[in-house]
TIVEXTI-448355 format. One record per residue (C-alpha): z, y negated, x. Coordinates in Angstrom, 2 decimals, always signed. Layout:
BEGIN
Z Y X
Z Y X
...
REM end
This chain:
BEGIN
Z Y X
-2.94 -36.17 +49.79
-2.56 -38.14 +46.55
-3.38 -36.92 +43.04
-4.33 -38.52 +39.78
-5.18 -37.09 +36.39
-8.82 -37.98 +37.12
-9.27 -36.82 +40.70
-7.74 -35.86 +44.03
-7.77 -37.93 +47.23
-7.47 -35.90 +50.42
-7.09 -37.42 +53.90
-8.00 -35.60 +57.08
-7.10 -35.73 +60.78
-10.54 -37.25 +61.38
-9.77 -40.33 +59.28
-11.88 -39.44 +56.23
-10.65 -39.72 +52.65
-12.38 -37.25 +50.32
-12.47 -37.80 +46.56
-12.58 -34.47 +44.65
-12.33 -33.35 +41.09
-9.26 -31.49 +39.88
-10.90 -28.15 +40.66
-11.32 -29.15 +44.35
-15.04 -29.90 +44.24
-16.17 -32.77 +46.42
-17.56 -35.69 +44.40
-20.91 -36.86 +45.73
-21.01 -40.29 +47.36
-17.22 -40.58 +47.22
-16.43 -39.84 +50.88
-14.57 -42.77 +52.36
-14.84 -43.04 +56.20
-11.82 -45.36 +56.29
-10.10 -44.54 +59.61
-10.68 -43.31 +63.14
-7.69 -40.98 +63.38
-5.28 -39.10 +61.13
-4.72 -40.43 +57.64
-0.93 -40.73 +57.19
-0.57 -41.54 +53.46
-2.75 -42.19 +50.43
-1.79 -44.08 +47.27
-3.65 -44.39 +43.94
-3.10 -47.00 +41.26
-2.06 -46.05 +37.72
-5.57 -46.21 +36.27
-7.25 -44.32 +39.13
-9.52 -47.23 +40.03
-8.29 -47.93 +43.60
-7.32 -45.77 +46.53
-5.23 -47.12 +49.43
-4.85 -45.31 +52.75
-3.23 -45.93 +56.13
-3.55 -44.39 +59.57
-2.28 -44.38 +63.10
-5.22 -46.60 +63.98
-3.24 -49.48 +62.41
-5.67 -49.88 +59.56
-4.82 -50.19 +55.86
-7.84 -49.73 +53.57
-8.06 -50.23 +49.81
-11.26 -48.89 +48.23
-12.39 -49.43 +44.65
-14.04 -46.37 +43.21
-16.01 -48.26 +40.58
-16.42 -51.75 +42.12
-15.80 -53.38 +45.44
-14.47 -56.71 +44.22
-10.91 -56.06 +45.38
-11.65 -53.83 +48.35
-9.49 -54.69 +51.37
-9.27 -53.62 +54.96
-6.53 -54.96 +57.13
-5.84 -54.24 +60.79
-2.33 -54.17 +62.21
-1.30 -53.97 +65.80
+0.71 -50.79 +65.39
+0.36 -47.42 +63.63
+0.92 -47.56 +59.89
+2.86 -44.52 +58.70
+3.07 -45.26 +54.98
+1.35 -47.20 +52.23
+1.86 -47.63 +48.45
-0.36 -49.58 +46.08
+0.97 -51.41 +43.03
+0.52 -49.08 +40.00
-0.95 -52.08 +38.14
-3.33 -53.00 +40.97
-6.34 -52.45 +38.67
-5.20 -55.18 +36.27
-6.54 -58.70 +36.48
-3.83 -61.09 +37.62
-1.53 -58.31 +38.87
-1.24 -59.89 +42.34
-3.03 -57.01 +44.02
+0.21 -56.01 +45.74
+0.74 -53.19 +48.15
+3.37 -52.28 +50.71
+3.02 -50.71 +54.15
+5.50 -49.20 +56.50
+5.81 -49.08 +60.29
+9.10 -50.20 +61.78
+9.39 -52.55 +58.82
+8.55 -52.44 +55.12
+5.94 -55.14 +54.51
+4.87 -56.35 +51.07
+1.40 -57.87 +50.82
+0.68 -59.91 +47.74
-2.05 -62.27 +46.62
-0.94 -65.85 +46.65
-2.29 -69.30 +45.89
-6.07 -69.70 +46.11
-6.51 -65.96 +46.62
-4.81 -65.87 +49.99
-2.62 -62.89 +50.84
+0.84 -63.36 +52.15
+3.14 -60.75 +53.63
+6.88 -60.39 +53.16
+9.24 -58.11 +55.04
+11.42 -56.16 +52.61
+13.37 -54.23 +55.28
+13.83 -54.75 +59.02
+14.94 -52.79 +62.09
+16.10 -49.49 +60.51
+13.57 -47.21 +62.13
+10.09 -46.10 +61.19
+9.14 -46.14 +57.53
+7.82 -42.60 +57.03
+6.97 -42.53 +53.27
+6.71 -44.93 +50.35
+6.57 -44.20 +46.58
+6.00 -46.96 +44.03
+6.67 -46.45 +40.31
+6.71 -49.27 +37.75
+8.71 -52.08 +39.39
+10.62 -49.85 +41.81
+9.64 -49.08 +45.39
+11.33 -46.20 +47.20
+10.86 -45.68 +50.96
+12.24 -43.48 +53.66
+13.45 -44.35 +57.14
+15.33 -42.23 +59.62
+18.53 -43.77 +58.27
+17.99 -42.85 +54.62
+16.27 -43.73 +51.37
+16.17 -47.22 +49.91
+14.96 -48.59 +46.58
+13.67 -52.09 +45.98
+13.35 -53.75 +42.53
+10.21 -55.91 +42.37
+11.27 -57.49 +39.08
+14.47 -58.93 +40.55
+13.31 -59.07 +44.19
+16.42 -57.13 +45.21
+17.17 -54.04 +47.17
+19.34 -52.06 +44.79
+20.50 -49.07 +46.82
+20.63 -47.24 +50.12
+21.08 -43.47 +50.08
+22.15 -42.41 +53.54
+20.92 -39.36 +55.37
+23.74 -36.81 +55.05
+22.40 -33.62 +56.60
+22.43 -32.29 +60.16
+21.52 -35.22 +62.43
+19.91 -32.83 +64.91
+17.11 -32.12 +62.48
+14.28 -34.43 +63.46
+12.94 -36.57 +60.64
+9.30 -36.08 +61.63
+9.69 -32.27 +61.51
+11.84 -32.10 +58.37
+10.14 -34.73 +56.28
+11.83 -36.52 +53.39
+9.92 -35.86 +50.17
+10.04 -38.42 +47.36
+8.80 -37.95 +43.79
+9.27 -40.16 +40.75
+10.07 -37.99 +37.75
+9.72 -41.04 +35.52
+9.98 -44.80 +35.95
+13.74 -44.59 +36.60
+14.40 -41.14 +38.04
+13.71 -40.36 +41.69
+13.79 -36.87 +43.17
+14.63 -36.61 +46.89
+14.19 -33.45 +48.90
+15.05 -33.87 +52.59
+15.59 -31.06 +55.04
+17.88 -28.74 +53.07
+19.34 -31.26 +50.59
+18.23 -32.30 +47.12
+19.30 -35.35 +45.16
+18.40 -36.50 +41.66
+18.82 -40.26 +41.38
+18.57 -42.38 +38.25
+18.40 -46.18 +38.11
+20.84 -47.80 +35.69
+21.31 -51.37 +34.44
+24.56 -52.89 +35.58
+26.89 -54.22 +32.89
+26.99 -58.02 +32.68
+30.77 -58.08 +33.06
+30.52 -56.71 +36.61
+30.30 -58.81 +39.76
+27.31 -61.16 +39.44
+26.76 -61.04 +43.20
+25.75 -57.41 +42.93
+22.16 -56.38 +42.01
+21.52 -56.14 +38.28
+20.67 -52.45 +38.69
+22.20 -49.60 +40.58
+21.44 -45.99 +41.39
+23.46 -43.06 +40.08
+23.34 -39.59 +41.65
+22.95 -37.19 +38.74
+22.68 -34.01 +40.79
+22.86 -33.07 +44.44
+23.04 -29.78 +46.27
+22.24 -28.07 +49.54
+19.81 -25.16 +49.83
+19.58 -22.29 +52.32
+15.96 -23.21 +53.08
+14.08 -26.34 +54.10
+12.13 -28.41 +51.62
+8.43 -29.19 +52.15
+7.88 -30.76 +48.73
+9.60 -31.62 +45.46
+8.37 -32.18 +41.88
+9.75 -32.15 +38.33
+9.24 -29.17 +35.97
+10.45 -30.24 +32.52
+14.22 -30.65 +33.03
+14.20 -28.55 +36.20
+12.96 -29.08 +39.76
+10.14 -27.38 +41.62
+10.74 -26.99 +45.39
+8.21 -26.00 +48.03
+10.49 -24.01 +50.31
+10.23 -23.03 +53.97
+12.84 -20.57 +55.21
+13.31 -20.63 +58.96
+15.65 -17.62 +58.73
+12.59 -15.45 +58.07
+10.74 -16.52 +61.23
+9.69 -13.46 +63.24
+9.48 -13.44 +67.04
+6.88 -11.09 +68.47
+5.20 -10.91 +71.87
+6.81 -14.19 +72.86
+5.47 -15.98 +69.81
+7.10 -17.06 +66.54
+5.50 -16.26 +63.21
+6.49 -18.32 +60.20
+7.15 -16.77 +56.81
+5.21 -17.45 +53.63
+6.28 -20.63 +51.82
+7.91 -20.13 +48.44
+7.56 -22.07 +45.22
+11.01 -22.11 +43.64
+12.06 -23.49 +40.26
+15.74 -24.47 +40.15
+18.07 -25.89 +37.56
+19.91 -28.73 +39.38
+23.62 -29.26 +39.24
+26.27 -31.17 +41.11
+26.85 -29.34 +44.43
+25.08 -26.26 +43.13
+21.82 -25.05 +41.56
+20.52 -22.09 +39.61
+17.34 -20.40 +40.75
+15.03 -19.73 +37.79
+11.96 -18.33 +39.53
+10.72 -17.69 +43.05
+7.11 -17.01 +44.03
+5.85 -16.39 +47.54
+2.54 -18.13 +48.29
-0.32 -16.49 +50.14
-1.63 -19.38 +52.24
-4.30 -18.94 +54.87
-2.80 -19.18 +58.34
+0.82 -19.45 +57.15
+2.30 -17.69 +60.25
+1.24 -20.69 +62.33
+2.62 -23.45 +60.08
+5.92 -25.27 +60.10
+7.90 -27.05 +57.41
+6.14 -30.38 +57.92
+2.68 -28.81 +57.56
+3.06 -28.42 +53.80
+2.91 -31.07 +51.08
+3.45 -30.91 +47.32
+1.85 -33.31 +44.84
+2.04 -33.26 +41.03
+0.09 -34.51 +38.02
+2.96 -34.55 +35.47
+0.86 -35.05 +32.35
-1.22 -31.93 +33.13
+1.62 -29.95 +34.71
-0.61 -29.30 +37.73
+0.96 -28.82 +41.15
-1.04 -29.05 +44.37
+0.28 -27.32 +47.50
-1.43 -28.77 +50.56
-1.63 -26.93 +53.87
-3.71 -27.76 +56.94
-6.59 -25.49 +55.83
-6.43 -25.20 +52.03
-5.11 -26.64 +48.81
-3.58 -24.37 +46.20
-3.25 -25.40 +42.57
-0.20 -24.15 +40.67
+0.62 -24.68 +37.04
+3.19 -23.62 +34.56
+2.77 -20.05 +33.47
+1.33 -20.04 +29.96
+1.18 -17.23 +27.44
-2.04 -15.94 +28.98
-0.29 -15.57 +32.33
+2.59 -13.77 +30.67
+0.20 -11.44 +28.88
-1.66 -10.76 +32.13
+1.62 -9.88 +33.85
+2.63 -7.57 +31.00
-0.74 -5.82 +31.12
-0.58 -5.49 +34.89
+2.82 -3.79 +34.57
+1.61 -1.65 +31.61
+3.96 -3.24 +29.08
+1.23 -3.00 +26.48
+3.37 -2.92 +23.36
+5.21 -6.07 +24.41
+1.88 -7.73 +25.16
+0.63 -6.77 +21.69
+3.77 -8.18 +20.07
+3.44 -11.46 +21.96
-0.23 -11.78 +21.08
+0.50 -11.05 +17.41
+3.17 -13.74 +17.20
+1.51 -16.43 +19.34
-2.19 -15.64 +19.13
-3.17 -19.30 +18.68
-1.72 -20.14 +22.11
-3.97 -17.66 +23.92
-7.12 -18.83 +25.66
-8.10 -15.97 +27.97
-6.80 -13.02 +25.99
-7.24 -11.79 +22.43
-5.21 -9.34 +20.42
-8.23 -7.08 +20.16
-8.91 -7.08 +23.90
-5.25 -6.32 +24.65
-5.31 -3.58 +22.05
-8.39 -2.00 +23.60
-6.65 -1.84 +26.98
-3.64 -0.31 +25.28
-5.90 +2.26 +23.57
-7.49 +3.18 +26.91
-4.05 +3.56 +28.45
-2.79 +5.81 +25.65
-5.91 +7.96 +25.75
-5.72 +8.33 +29.53
-2.12 +9.49 +29.19
-2.85 +11.93 +26.37
-0.98 +9.96 +23.70
-3.68 +10.40 +21.09
-1.44 +10.21 +18.01
-0.14 +6.78 +19.07
-3.68 +5.70 +19.95
-4.97 +6.70 +16.51
-2.24 +4.71 +14.76
-2.98 +1.72 +16.98
-6.67 +1.74 +16.02
-5.85 +0.41 +12.55
-4.20 -2.69 +14.01
-6.53 -3.27 +16.93
-9.96 -2.48 +15.51
-9.22 -4.10 +12.16
-12.59 -4.63 +10.38
-14.84 -4.42 +13.42
-17.42 -1.79 +12.52
-18.83 -1.38 +16.05
-15.40 -0.88 +17.62
-14.49 +1.72 +15.01
-17.69 +3.64 +15.63
-17.10 +3.53 +19.40
-13.57 +4.87 +19.02
-14.62 +7.67 +16.66
-17.21 +8.76 +19.21
-14.68 +8.52 +22.03
-12.04 +10.56 +20.20
-14.69 +13.17 +19.44
-15.68 +13.37 +23.09
-12.03 +13.75 +24.07
-11.60 +16.55 +21.53
-8.97 +14.79 +19.42
-10.97 +13.59 +16.43
-8.56 +15.38 +14.09
-5.82 +12.92 +15.06
-7.99 +9.90 +14.22
-9.47 +11.15 +10.94
-6.62 +9.97 +8.64
-7.13 +6.40 +9.87
-10.92 +6.15 +9.72
-11.76 +3.38 +7.21
-13.85 +4.11 +4.13
-14.58 +0.45 +3.36
-13.98 -2.91 +4.99
-15.61 -1.81 +7.20
-17.73 +1.06 +6.01
-19.11 +2.84 +9.05
-22.58 +4.26 +9.55
-23.21 +7.55 +7.67
-23.79 +9.31 +11.00
-20.17 +8.61 +11.98
-18.74 +10.25 +8.87
-21.17 +13.14 +9.28
-20.02 +13.52 +12.90
-16.41 +13.80 +11.72
-17.29 +16.30 +8.99
-19.37 +18.39 +11.37
-16.51 +18.47 +13.84
-14.02 +19.68 +11.25
-16.46 +22.15 +9.70
-16.58 +24.06 +12.98
-12.99 +23.58 +14.13
-10.87 +23.09 +11.01
-12.60 +24.11 +7.73
-9.50 +23.33 +5.67
-9.44 +19.75 +6.93
-13.19 +19.60 +6.30
-12.61 +20.56 +2.67
-9.82 +17.99 +2.41
-12.11 +15.21 +3.68
-14.88 +16.22 +1.25
-12.39 +15.69 -1.58
-10.94 +12.49 -0.12
-14.07 +10.63 +1.00
-16.51 +9.13 -1.53
-19.88 +10.92 -1.32
-21.73 +7.67 -0.68
-20.22 +7.50 +2.82
-22.49 +10.24 +4.15
-25.69 +12.14 +3.37
-24.39 +14.86 +1.07
-27.52 +16.99 +1.27
-27.25 +17.06 +5.06
-23.68 +18.32 +4.84
-24.67 +20.90 +2.18
-27.31 +22.27 +4.53
-24.78 +22.54 +7.36
-22.28 +24.32 +5.11
-24.95 +26.71 +3.83
-25.87 +27.55 +7.41
-22.22 +28.14 +8.21
-21.82 +30.34 +5.12
-24.65 +32.54 +6.32
-22.31 +33.63 +9.12
-19.16 +33.72 +7.00
-20.29 +34.57 +3.45
-16.80 +35.43 +2.17
-15.08 +32.27 +3.40
-13.26 +30.85 +0.39
-12.68 +27.48 +2.00
-16.39 +27.08 +2.77
-17.33 +28.10 -0.77
-14.81 +25.63 -2.16
-16.22 +22.87 +0.05
-19.74 +23.72 -1.09
-18.62 +23.54 -4.72
-17.19 +20.07 -4.10
-20.41 +18.95 -2.45
-22.52 +20.25 -5.35
-20.26 +18.34 -7.73
-20.77 +15.18 -5.67
-24.53 +15.40 -6.12
-24.13 +16.38 -9.79
-25.48 +19.89 -9.37
-22.72 +21.08 -11.63
-24.26 +24.41 -12.55
-24.19 +25.49 -8.91
-20.70 +24.12 -8.46
-19.53 +25.95 -11.58
-20.88 +29.27 -10.34
-18.96 +28.87 -7.11
-15.77 +27.77 -8.85
-15.89 +30.74 -11.20
-16.35 +33.07 -8.28
-13.39 +31.47 -6.52
-11.32 +31.21 -9.71
-10.84 +27.57 -8.89
-8.31 +25.77 -11.12
-10.68 +22.84 -11.63
-13.27 +24.94 -13.49
-12.22 +23.83 -16.96
-11.79 +20.21 -15.88
-15.30 +20.29 -14.46
-16.76 +21.83 -17.64
-15.13 +19.29 -19.95
-15.69 +16.29 -17.71
-19.40 +16.89 -17.17
-20.24 +18.67 -20.47
-21.27 +21.94 -18.87
-21.04 +24.07 -22.00
-24.70 +25.01 -21.83
-24.17 +26.19 -18.26
-21.30 +28.49 -19.21
-22.82 +29.81 -22.46
-23.79 +33.07 -20.74
-20.74 +33.22 -18.43
-18.03 +33.88 -20.99
-16.79 +37.06 -19.30
-16.45 +35.23 -15.97
-14.42 +32.51 -17.66
-12.17 +35.03 -19.37
-11.68 +36.92 -16.12
-10.68 +33.67 -14.44
-8.10 +32.29 -16.90
-8.04 +33.95 -20.31
-5.74 +31.55 -22.10
-7.50 +28.37 -20.98
-10.91 +29.92 -21.58
-10.02 +30.91 -25.15
-8.62 +27.44 -25.82
-11.77 +25.77 -24.54
-14.14 +28.12 -26.38
-12.40 +27.58 -29.70
-12.19 +23.81 -29.20
-15.93 +23.76 -28.61
-17.17 +26.47 -30.98
-19.83 +24.06 -32.22
-21.30 +24.13 -28.67
-20.67 +27.80 -27.97
-21.02 +29.71 -31.29
-18.51 +32.41 -32.16
-21.22 +35.06 -32.46
-22.36 +34.28 -28.90
-18.83 +34.72 -27.56
-18.25 +37.95 -29.55
-21.57 +39.40 -28.39
-20.69 +38.82 -24.71
-17.14 +40.14 -25.10
-18.00 +43.31 -27.01
-17.62 +45.37 -23.85
-14.37 +43.59 -22.95
-12.18 +44.42 -25.99
-9.02 +42.93 -24.54
-10.73 +39.56 -23.99
-12.35 +39.85 -27.42
-8.95 +40.44 -29.01
-7.47 +37.38 -27.26
-10.36 +35.23 -28.47
-10.43 +36.48 -32.07
-6.63 +36.42 -32.37
-6.47 +32.73 -31.43
-9.54 +31.96 -33.57
-7.92 +33.65 -36.59
-4.71 +31.72 -36.03
-6.51 +28.37 -35.90
-9.49 +28.92 -38.22
-9.40 +32.18 -40.18
-12.66 +31.40 -41.97
-14.56 +31.10 -38.69
-13.49 +34.62 -37.73
-13.93 +36.13 -41.20
-17.03 +38.05 -40.22
-15.10 +39.85 -37.49
-11.92 +40.81 -39.32
-13.09 +44.42 -39.40
-13.15 +44.34 -35.58
-9.75 +42.73 -35.41
-8.08 +45.63 -37.24
-8.98 +47.96 -34.40
-8.22 +45.30 -31.75
-4.78 +44.57 -33.18
-4.05 +48.28 -33.49
-4.96 +48.79 -29.84
-3.65 +45.67 -28.08
-1.08 +44.01 -30.33
+0.27 +46.41 -33.06
+3.22 +44.15 -34.03
+0.75 +41.55 -35.31
-1.41 +43.98 -37.27
+0.62 +44.04 -40.48
+0.73 +40.26 -40.64
-3.04 +40.17 -40.13
-3.59 +42.77 -42.88
-1.52 +40.74 -45.28
-3.35 +37.48 -44.44
-6.93 +38.72 -44.58
-9.08 +40.14 -47.36
-12.21 +40.55 -45.27
-11.87 +44.03 -43.85
-12.77 +47.47 -45.35
-9.54 +49.04 -46.57
-10.61 +52.66 -46.02
-11.66 +52.07 -42.40
-8.54 +50.08 -41.77
-6.44 +52.87 -43.23
-8.16 +55.49 -41.09
-7.56 +53.35 -37.97
-3.87 +53.00 -38.79
-3.59 +56.69 -39.68
-5.18 +57.63 -36.38
-2.62 +55.57 -34.51
+0.32 +56.56 -36.78
+1.01 +52.97 -37.83
+3.05 +53.90 -40.90
+4.07 +50.46 -42.26
+0.44 +49.36 -42.06
-0.64 +52.58 -43.84
+1.86 +51.91 -46.66
+0.52 +48.36 -47.06
-3.10 +49.51 -47.14
-2.39 +52.31 -49.66
-0.63 +49.80 -51.88
-3.57 +47.40 -51.61
-5.93 +50.22 -52.52
-3.74 +50.97 -55.62
-2.38 +54.32 -54.41
+1.25 +53.32 -54.87
+2.60 +56.83 -55.28
+1.16 +58.00 -51.96
+2.45 +54.88 -50.29
+5.93 +55.55 -51.67
+5.64 +59.17 -50.58
+4.91 +58.07 -46.98
+7.92 +55.75 -47.09
+10.18 +58.49 -48.35
+8.89 +61.40 -46.27
+7.57 +59.85 -43.06
+9.71 +56.76 -42.69
+12.79 +57.88 -44.61
+13.92 +54.30 -45.25
+15.54 +54.01 -48.70
+15.78 +50.26 -48.49
+12.08 +49.99 -47.74
+11.34 +52.35 -50.66
+13.49 +50.25 -53.02
+11.77 +47.04 -51.87
+8.38 +48.68 -52.40
+9.34 +49.64 -55.96
+10.74 +46.18 -56.66
+7.55 +44.57 -55.32
+5.29 +46.60 -57.64
+7.78 +46.86 -60.57
+6.35 +50.15 -61.80
+8.66 +52.44 -63.81
+6.80 +55.53 -62.57
+7.51 +54.52 -59.02
+11.19 +54.18 -59.82
+11.14 +57.60 -61.43
+9.43 +59.15 -58.41
+11.92 +57.50 -56.10
+14.86 +58.77 -58.18
+13.41 +62.28 -58.26
+12.90 +62.25 -54.51
+16.37 +60.81 -53.84
+18.40 +63.00 -56.23
+19.13 +65.62 -53.56
+19.69 +63.15 -50.76
+23.15 +61.50 -50.78
+22.12 +58.59 -48.54
+19.17 +57.79 -50.80
+21.44 +58.08 -53.87
+23.88 +55.69 -52.32
+21.10 +53.23 -51.51
+19.77 +53.43 -55.06
+23.22 +52.96 -56.56
+23.68 +49.83 -54.44
+20.33 +48.21 -55.27
+18.89 +49.66 -58.45
+21.17 +48.06 -61.01
+19.10 +44.93 -61.56
+15.78 +46.77 -62.07
+16.55 +50.19 -63.60
+19.25 +51.32 -65.89
+21.78 +52.95 -63.53
+22.73 +55.47 -66.25
+19.41 +57.19 -65.65
+20.29 +57.76 -62.02
+23.94 +58.64 -62.67
+23.03 +61.27 -65.24
+20.69 +63.00 -62.80
+23.30 +63.34 -60.08
+24.37 +66.94 -60.03
+28.03 +67.72 -60.31
+29.85 +68.23 -57.04
+27.36 +66.28 -54.84
+29.10 +64.54 -51.95
+27.93 +60.93 -51.97
+29.48 +58.71 -49.29
+30.82 +55.42 -50.70
+30.21 +56.50 -54.27
+33.21 +54.62 -55.63
+32.10 +51.37 -54.01
+28.60 +51.88 -55.34
+29.87 +52.44 -58.89
+32.09 +49.38 -58.62
+29.08 +47.41 -57.49
+27.04 +48.71 -60.46
+29.78 +47.59 -62.85
+30.00 +44.24 -61.12
+26.24 +43.84 -61.34
+26.36 +44.80 -65.05
+29.12 +42.28 -65.74
+27.16 +39.69 -63.85
+24.05 +40.41 -65.91
+25.98 +40.19 -69.16
+27.57 +36.95 -68.06
+24.16 +35.53 -67.18
+22.68 +36.62 -70.52
+25.58 +35.06 -72.46
+25.24 +31.85 -70.51
+21.50 +31.75 -71.00
+21.87 +32.37 -74.72
+24.32 +29.49 -75.09
+21.99 +27.21 -73.17
+19.00 +28.20 -75.33
+20.89 +27.65 -78.59
+22.11 +24.27 -77.42
+18.59 +23.28 -76.32
+17.11 +24.40 -79.66
+19.50 +22.33 -81.72
+19.02 +19.36 -79.45
+15.24 +19.51 -79.60
+15.26 +20.01 -83.39
+17.46 +16.97 -83.87
+15.17 +14.95 -81.64
+12.11 +16.05 -83.61
+13.70 +15.09 -86.94
+14.58 +11.65 -85.64
+11.09 +11.10 -84.33
+9.47 +12.21 -87.56
+11.68 +9.89 -89.57
+10.41 +6.89 -87.69
+7.69 +4.78 -89.27
+4.22 +4.44 -87.78
+2.96 +0.85 -87.48
-0.45 +0.07 -88.94
-1.99 -3.33 -88.36
-5.10 -5.10 -89.59
-6.91 -4.02 -86.44
-6.72 -0.34 -87.34
-9.91 +1.12 -88.82
-10.53 +4.25 -90.83
-11.81 +7.05 -88.60
-14.27 +8.11 -91.35
-15.74 +4.93 -92.87
-14.93 +2.75 -89.88
-13.70 -0.15 -92.02
-10.36 -1.90 -91.81
-7.45 +0.16 -93.06
-5.68 -2.83 -94.58
-7.71 -5.09 -96.90
-6.69 -8.20 -98.76
-8.69 -7.41 -101.89
-6.53 -5.07 -103.98
-9.55 -3.98 -106.00
-10.97 -2.22 -103.02
-7.61 -1.13 -101.66
-6.86 +2.55 -101.17
-3.95 +4.66 -100.10
-3.69 +5.12 -96.31
-3.01 +8.42 -94.55
-1.61 +8.11 -90.95
-1.07 +11.23 -88.86
+1.43 +11.49 -86.02
-1.47 +11.43 -83.64
-1.90 +7.78 -84.74
-5.28 +8.38 -86.34
-5.47 +6.53 -89.72
-7.72 +7.24 -92.74
-8.34 +5.97 -96.26
-7.12 +8.67 -98.61
-10.37 +8.46 -100.48
-12.31 +9.07 -97.27
-10.62 +12.37 -96.55
-11.98 +15.55 -98.05
-9.98 +17.11 -100.81
-7.10 +19.20 -99.58
-7.52 +17.84 -96.03
-4.39 +15.72 -95.84
-2.38 +18.43 -94.05
-3.93 +17.77 -90.65
-5.98 +15.21 -88.80
-9.63 +16.19 -88.94
-10.25 +14.73 -85.47
-7.35 +16.45 -83.73
-8.04 +19.70 -85.59
-11.55 +19.69 -84.21
-10.16 +19.13 -80.67
-7.35 +21.65 -81.33
-4.59 +19.17 -80.57
-1.17 +19.57 -82.10
+0.28 +16.14 -83.06
-2.21 +15.56 -85.87
-0.94 +18.40 -88.02
+1.66 +16.20 -89.75
+1.16 +12.85 -91.36
+2.65 +9.89 -93.25
+1.12 +8.35 -96.32
+1.21 +4.67 -96.98
+0.47 +3.39 -100.40
REM end
């Protein structure tokens, strides 16, 4: 068999040469009935235009596949074991050379006038069993060894002797030649391998030697026999036959499978990189010489030829590696490889690999890992996502997938989202509620889901999570009044957010008590902030039967806008007295809009003494107020402050009369009365022999207060005298100053110029300190003491004047 990048040429034992395409299909009308017996060797030129073959019938045939101009058929008188056509045979003027081998190596070349002449290149060294021609070098094999001939120099440049066991017959353990490139020859013979390279000899060496020589770059012995050899990048591919594995059974021998082995060559050693056993039809009956190996280097295609079939091998690509990983269930590694080198794949895709991985994970119950993988594998493929959602639901593990289901890019069919929601509604209501909040309502038919939830609620009417979900759904379809009713029932924290966001004040106008029951503080805040939407009277009317809520509302309203609550101050007195007594007195002081008598009765009923005192004082009943302080409260300091506040001598007298028999009250009065009442009055009324604690200190304090008062009076008097003299001096200086009168001034009576140039009409001028000027003749008699204008307006500065003559 011979191979070319365009076709295959296969010879048979019946003498036919079949031309086939690279896939092994026979090409019509390209069967060449060239010989009568077994075809020994086939050779193809470089361009694939001519095919040469030889046979034991002594015939050498060269057939043109596209024209017959250079077809040849030559008969020899002995079997021809080998043939090689010039790689440039297709070129015009190439000489149409070819070589054949029997017991000699014969070169046939076109000579003068188109005649062919033959030349013997090698004589009497045994049968030539194989020939390989590359560029200008011809390599051939005899039983003695391998030789190489250089056509450019017409010299034989080397002889590589046979160096393995001489008992191994050459026809059974064939020598296999393969040109790796124009100058590198691979030799695999029996169990030895050599890598030979042709080098140019240096000009300084012996001129009698050929200009080129062969160097052995690598050589080693194997533990198997070699049926074929070919290059694989920088390594070597060997078609191996191992006789050690031959099995003897029932008197017969059965051969092992051949192996395709990739080795890294070295000197005297090699490294095995891969080893694959081949399943070849009928292999138990074949021997080493029954196999051949041919290569198309540019396509990295390797053809293993056996008597009954041809197998094509090629370098494993990424698709092969992925297929092996998938076969061995290394799915993650396959995914990683596909992610990094996706452009190199032809038969596999990342998505297809991922789908197999998903199936594997689901079959093994690894649903969490499968759900995570969906994001990477399904990407934006809507149909694949929908299929997986359905599959997870059928497997009962939809909950695991739900966090990864896309909401956009791609957005799935509404039925898919409804399927998920329906699943969770029945199996995990809390997750159902979570998805209702998380997913946009446009993903599914909200009304459909509302109907399902309503149906579910009919069986579980008190389910808070179902009610909450229904409230969310109503909000999604903007049925906020229904949502609000549910939220209020559930006391949902989003009630106030919902009201403010969607302006639901009309919806809550009659639900004030529900709001206050839910969250009093926030409800009060919202009601007051929006009292223009929900009037105060409406709130008060609804809260009348809930006094505690009413108090909270009115208290905050009074704090923020006392005028808005003015109409309800009478209610607040009772509310403060009942729910917040400490604030009542402050409220009573701040407001004037409550009935004093009713307020007093309320405080009296609840024994709120300080508030009673304040109300009595506001009603003008100071004596009764003081009596309550003295008799009910018994606080002298409070009584003193009350008397100071109202500054009524009768009150002081009543207090003194009440305190005269009570030492503690006397002491308090002595300590505080000095600045408001003459202490002598109190001292004189103290009966002789009364025990008054701290009396001496109190008297000392009275004296100190008296001295302080006298000192203050003296100081004030000095300041007043000094100020009087200072102001009098200032007034005198001011009054001594002249008052300017210019020609622009006019008389305020006759409205003519004050100053005239004609002395006959001139008159005395009267100017007051208010700057008003008059002609003396214009003023009424005896009216020069004060300005008539300022007197009319009752202003002071015009009461004095200056006269200018």
